ZABANU-285581 format. One record per residue (C-alpha): x, y, z; residue in one letter. Coordinates in steps of 0.5 Angstrom, whole numbers, padded with zeros to 4 digits, always signed. Example, Ala and Ser with C-alpha at 12.3 -4.5 7.8 and 13.67 -1.06 7.14 Angstrom:
REM ZABANU-285581
+0025-0009+0016a +0027-0002+0014s 
//
This chain:
REM ZABANU-285581
+0145+0003+0110x +0143+0009+0105x +0147+0005+0100x +0142-0001+0101x +0136+0004+0100x +0138+0007+0094x +0139+0000+0091x +0132-0002+0093x +0129+0004+0090x +0133+0003+0083x +0130-0004+0083x +0123-0002+0085x +0123+0003+0079x +0126-0002+0074x +0120-0007+0076x +0115-0001+0075x +0118+0000+0068x +0118-0007+0066x +0111-0008+0068x +0108-0002+0066x +0102-0001+0062x +0103-0002+0054x +0099-0001+0048x +0100-0003+0041x +0097-0003+0034x +0096-0010+0030x +0093-0012+0023x +0091-0019+0020x +0094-0018+0013x +0099-0013+0010x +0098-0014+0003x +0090-0015+0001x +0086-0013-0006x +0081-0008-0007x +0075-0012-0006x +0078-0016+0001x +0078-0014+0008x +0082-0013+0014x +0082-0014+0022x +0085-0007+0025x +0086-0009+0033x +0089-0004+0038x +0091-0008+0045x +0092-0005+0051x +0095-0009+0056x +0095-0009+0064x +0090-0003+0064x +0084-0002+0068x +0079+0001+0063x +0077-0001+0056x +0082+0003+0052x +0079+0009+0047x +0081+0011+0040x +0079+0017+0035x +0080+0013+0029x +0077+0019+0024x +0084+0020+0021x +0083+0013+0017x +0077+0014+0014x +0080+0018+0008x +0083+0011+0006x +0079+0006+0009x +0071+0004+0010x +0069+0001+0017x +0065-0005+0015x +0064-0007+0022x +0067-0005+0029x +0069-0004+0034x +0068-0010+0038x +0071-0010+0045x +0075-0016+0048x +0078-0018+0055x +0083-0023+0056x +0086-0026+0062x +0093-0031+0062x +0098-0033+0068x +0105-0034+0067x +0109-0036+0072x +0105-0034+0077x +0103-0027+0075x +0097-0025+0072x +0096-0021+0066x +0090-0018+0063x +0089-0015+0055x +0083-0011+0053x +0083-0010+0046x +0079-0006+0040x +0078-0009+0034x +0075-0006+0027x +0074-0009+0020x +0076-0005+0015x +0076-0004+0007x +0081+0000+0003x +0078+0006-0001x +0083+0005-0007x +0089+0001-0009x +0096+0003-0007x +0101+0003-0001x +0096+0006+0004x +0098+0008+0011x +0095+0007+0018x +0097+0013+0022x +0100+0013+0029x +0094+0014+0033x +0093+0017+0041x +0090+0012+0045x +0087+0013+0052x +0088+0008+0057x +0088+0007+0065x +0088+0015+0065x +0094+0015+0061x +0095+0017+0053x +0099+0012+0049x +0102+0013+0042x +0101+0007+0037x +0106+0005+0032x +0104+0006+0024x +0103+0000+0020x +0103+0000+0012x +0098-0004+0008x +0099-0006+0001x +0093-0006-0003x +0093-0010-0010x +0088-0007-0015x +0084-0014-0016x +0084-0021-0013x +0087-0027-0016x +0083-0029-0023x +0079-0034-0018x +0076-0029-0014x +0074-0024-0019x +0070-0028-0023x +0067-0032-0017x +0064-0026-0014x +0062-0018-0016x +0057-0013-0017x +0055-0010-0024x +0052-0003-0025x +0047-0003-0031x +0045+0004-0034x +0039+0004-0039x +0043+0010-0043x +0049+0014-0042x +0047+0020-0045x +0041+0024-0043x +0038+0031-0042x +0038+0035-0035x +0031+0032-0032x +0031+0026-0036x +0030+0019-0032x +0036+0014-0032x +0034+0008-0029x +0041+0004-0026x +0040-0003-0024x +0046-0006-0019x +0046-0013-0019x +0050-0019-0015x +0053-0024-0019x +0056-0030-0015x +0059-0038-0016x +0060-0039-0009x +0056-0040-0003x +0055-0033+0001x +0051-0029+0006x +0049-0022+0005x +0051-0018+0012x +0050-0011+0009x +0048-0007+0003x +0050+0000+0003x +0045+0004-0002x +0048+0009-0006x +0047+0017-0005x +0049+0020-0012x +0050+0028-0012x +0047+0031-0018x +0041+0027-0018x +0034+0027-0016x +0033+0020-0013x +0027+0016-0013x +0027+0008-0011x +0024+0003-0016x +0025-0004-0013x +0029-0006-0007x +0028-0013-0006x +0028-0016+0001x +0031-0021+0001x +0034-0021-0006x +0032-0027-0010x +0037-0031-0014x +0036-0034-0022x +0041-0037-0026x +0044-0033-0032x +0051-0035-0036x +0056-0030-0038x +0061-0032-0044x +0059-0040-0042x +0060-0039-0035x +0054-0040-0030x +0052-0036-0025x +0047-0034-0019x +0045-0027-0020x +0040-0023-0016x +0038-0015-0017x +0040-0011-0010x +0037-0005-0012x +0034-0001-0018x +0033+0006-0018x +0031+0012-0022x +0035+0018-0022x +0034+0025-0026x +0040+0030-0026x +0039+0037-0024x +0045+0039-0027x +0049+0038-0034x +0056+0036-0035x +0059+0029-0034x +0056+0026-0028x +0058+0020-0023x +0053+0015-0021x +0056+0013-0014x +0058+0006-0013x +0055+0001-0009x +0058-0003-0003x +0056-0010-0001x +0059-0014+0006x +0058-0021+0005x +0060-0027+0009x +0063-0032+0004x +0065-0039+0005x +0071-0042+0002x +0076-0048+0002x +0082-0048+0005x +0087-0052+0001x +0092-0057+0004x +0098-0060+0001x +0098-0066+0005x +0093-0072+0004x +0089-0074+0010x +0082-0077+0011x +0079-0070+0012x +0079-0069+0005x +0074-0074+0003x +0068-0071+0000x +0064-0073+0007x +0068-0069+0011x +0068-0063+0006x +0064-0058+0010x +0070-0059+0016x +0075-0056+0011x +0071-0050+0010x +0072-0043+0013x +0068-0036+0013x +0071-0030+0011x +0068-0023+0010x +0068-0019+0004x +0067-0012+0002x +0065-0012-0006x +0064-0005-0009x +0062-0003-0016x +0066+0001-0021x +0063+0008-0021x +0059+0010-0028x +0059+0016-0031x +0053+0019-0036x +0053+0025-0040x +0048+0030-0039x +0046+0035-0045x +0043+0042-0043x +0035+0043-0047x +0035+0044-0054x +0034+0050-0058x +0026+0053-0058x +0025+0053-0050x +0018+0055-0049x +0017+0061-0045x +0012+0058-0040x +0017+0051-0039x +0018+0050-0031x +0022+0044-0032x +0018+0038-0034x +0022+0032-0038x +0018+0026-0040x +0011+0025-0043x +0005+0028-0040x -0003+0030-0040x -0007+0034-0037x -0015+0034-0035x -0019+0039-0032x -0026+0039-0029x -0030+0042-0024x -0036+0039-0019x -0042+0043-0022x -0044+0047-0028x -0048+0052-0024x -0047+0055-0017x -0050+0061-0013x -0046+0068-0012x -0041+0068-0006x -0042+0060-0006x -0035+0055-0007x -0034+0051-0013x -0028+0046-0013x -0023+0046-0020x -0019+0039-0020x -0013+0039-0024x -0010+0032-0026x -0003+0031-0029x -0002+0024-0030x +0005+0022-0034x +0012+0019-0034x +0018+0023-0032x +0020+0028-0027x +0013+0029-0025x +0015+0031-0018x +0021+0036-0020x +0017+0042-0024x +0011+0046-0022x +0005+0048-0026x +0005+0055-0030x +0001+0060-0027x -0006+0061-0028x -0009+0067-0029x -0017+0066-0026x -0022+0072-0026x -0021+0078-0022x -0028+0078-0019x -0027+0071-0016x -0023+0069-0009x -0018+0063-0011x -0015+0059-0005x -0008+0056-0005x -0010+0049-0008x -0009+0042-0004x -0005+0037-0008x -0004+0029-0008x +0001+0025-0011x -0001+0017-0014x +0005+0013-0016x +0004+0008-0021x +0008+0002-0022x +0010+0001-0029x +0016-0003-0030x +0022+0002-0030x +0019+0008-0031x +0017+0013-0026x +0010+0014-0027x +0004+0017-0023x -0001+0022-0022x -0002+0029-0019x -0008+0032-0017x -0009+0040-0015x -0016+0042-0012x -0017+0049-0012x -0023+0052-0008x -0026+0058-0012x -0031+0063-0010x -0035+0067-0015x -0037+0074-0013x -0041+0076-0018x -0047+0073-0023x -0047+0071-0030x -0042+0066-0034x -0036+0065-0032x -0030+0062-0036x -0024+0059-0034x -0017+0060-0038x -0014+0053-0041x -0009+0050-0037x -0003+0047-0041x +0004+0045-0039x +0010+0045-0044x +0015+0039-0043x +0020+0036-0047x +0020+0029-0050x +0027+0026-0049x +0025+0021-0054x +0026+0025-0060x +0028+0032-0057x +0022+0036-0058x +0018+0041-0055x +0011+0039-0053x +0005+0042-0050x -0001+0039-0047x -0007+0042-0044x -0015+0041-0043x -0021+0045-0046x -0023+0052-0042x -0029+0050-0037x -0035+0054-0037x -0040+0054-0031x -0046+0059-0029x -0046+0063-0023x -0054+0065-0021x -0055+0071-0017x -0054+0070-0009x -0061+0070-0005x -0057+0072+0001x -0053+0079+0001x -0050+0078+0007x -0044+0074+0004x -0041+0079+0001x -0033+0078+0002x -0029+0073+0006x -0027+0078+0011x -0027+0075+0018x -0027+0068+0015x -0020+0064+0016x -0017+0060+0010x -0019+0053+0014x -0027+0056+0014x -0027+0058+0007x -0024+0051+0005x -0030+0048+0008x -0035+0052+0003x -0034+0047-0002x -0037+0040+0001x -0042+0045+0006x -0045+0051+0003x -0047+0046-0004x -0050+0042+0000x -0055+0046+0005x -0062+0044+0004x -0068+0049+0004x -0073+0044+0007x -0076+0046+0013x -0075+0041+0019x -0080+0037+0022x -0080+0040+0029x -0083+0036+0036x -0086+0039+0041x -0083+0040+0048x -0088+0036+0052x -0088+0030+0046x -0084+0024+0047x -0078+0024+0042x -0079+0017+0041x -0085+0014+0039x -0088+0007+0040x -0089+0006+0032x -0082+0007+0031x -0080+0003+0037x -0085-0002+0036x -0080-0007+0030x -0074-0007+0035x -0079-0010+0040x -0081-0015+0035x -0074-0016+0033x -0072-0018+0040x -0078-0023+0041x -0077-0026+0035x -0069-0027+0037x -0070-0030+0044x -0076-0034+0042x -0072-0041+0039x -0069-0041+0047x -0074-0044+0051x -0077-0048+0045x -0070-0051+0044x -0069-0052+0052x -0076-0055+0052x -0075-0060+0046x -0068-0062+0049x -0071-0064+0055x -0076-0068+0052x -0071-0071+0048x -0066-0073+0054x -0072-0076+0058x -0072-0084+0056x -0079-0086+0058x -0081-0081+0054x -0078-0084+0048x -0080-0090+0050x -0087-0088+0050x -0086-0086+0043x -0084-0092+0041x -0089-0096+0044x -0094-0097+0038x -0088-0099+0033x -0085-0104+0038x -0091-0107+0039x -0094-0108+0031x -0086-0111+0030x -0087-0116+0035x -0094-0119+0032x -0090-0120+0026x -0085-0125+0029x -0088-0132+0029x -0090-0136+0035x -0092-0143+0038x -0098-0140+0041x -0101-0134+0039x -0105-0132+0045x -0099-0132+0049x -0096-0128+0044x -0102-0123+0044x -0102-0122+0051x -0095-0121+0052x -0095-0115+0047x -0101-0112+0050x -0097-0112+0057x -0091-0109+0054x -0095-0104+0050x -0099-0102+0056x -0093-0101+0060x -0089-0098+0056x -0094-0093+0053x -0097-0091+0060x -0091-0091+0064x -0094-0097+0069x -0089-0101+0073x -0089-0108+0072x -0092-0110+0079x -0099-0108+0077x -0099-0112+0071x -0100-0120+0070x -0098-0122+0063x -0102-0129+0064x -0108-0126+0066x 
//
């Protein structure tokens, strides 16, 4: 008896081991090119919940194109049910060579499992046909620039196959200040020719980069995920090879296309750098003005400084301005307006300073100028505006002698408030008098009458025109004259009949009170 129980226990244990949960990792391709993708799948059999996995260890050699996608399958074999839960990712290699997907720790059904490692052979490029049929090209307008100088980078997609863009990873280059110039949505394709071969080309992205350091800097590549339609090859001749059924032989595959990295050489500034240089590189102009040429003491005046140009206009500050000592100056308000000028980053910055002179007399603001580097010829230039003068009259009120007790926001309102105070005495209204006079209200009454008057007139005319008897009465004379002109054998009978009809229609008479022969 004891022997039989031991044998039964061993059999149950073996069955549990054979039917225990299992986890495995698979790929759909072990040999791919650098521009192709593959599917990495983790399958867990006979588990209660969907498995979970941490694949961060793969991100050094692979890029996640999409995923994870979850799937559950059920099957029956010899009366036994089996469930399989899977996670799948679409991955793309980051470099060529022999890459390894390491062993991963998978959590499934409250237990932890270890998957098998998988080797992936990544070739430098695909076949000749695929490499020529679809690629993304990086174009730069210059490969040697000064620090702060603009380099325009354009990413273009060339294709000879049917495709659908699924995802575009826009680059973020390190060591550059980046300003977007153009991002067409959706991209527009045009025809072009490269060495006699026709392509469809579309501009995916155009950006202005401004280097912030010297040396050899790399412009980051762009990644594009596309669904490409390819024709399946079949060695056997069949009816499906007919051009009418060509769409049935096509299949869609997912491809990840990357641009090659591009490097630019960034030079340092040339000799002779001005002492007041703040980093401006490009071509700029300055214009200054004040809102009035005469102001009273302790009243606000606004100084406007406008900087317009092409270059790294958002990457530098204006030199410090030395204002007169007996003048209060508050931090300026600034605004930037970008202009579209082909591929050049162009715009206008406006600074508004609130100034409050504390003394009377003639004030002269210093000349405002900016030193900048012209990258076209590598020369140092300077732009500036003429000095501004304005008169300050003595103040009529002496109680405003300082800004103590006022906040910055209250002082900022002086430019639009104190300058426009009126000295005219207002017309006062007595307490017992009506605030609104009849004279001022009569135009509104007249307008209301003229607006409503057409309503009863229109209704009266409509009522009369809708009445058939009234219309018949109006046309009685015209009808009688017309009947008299028609020839008849007996004119006396005709005249009698015409008069009869005229009186009946004109005066709304009934026929029973009239005798046409009497």
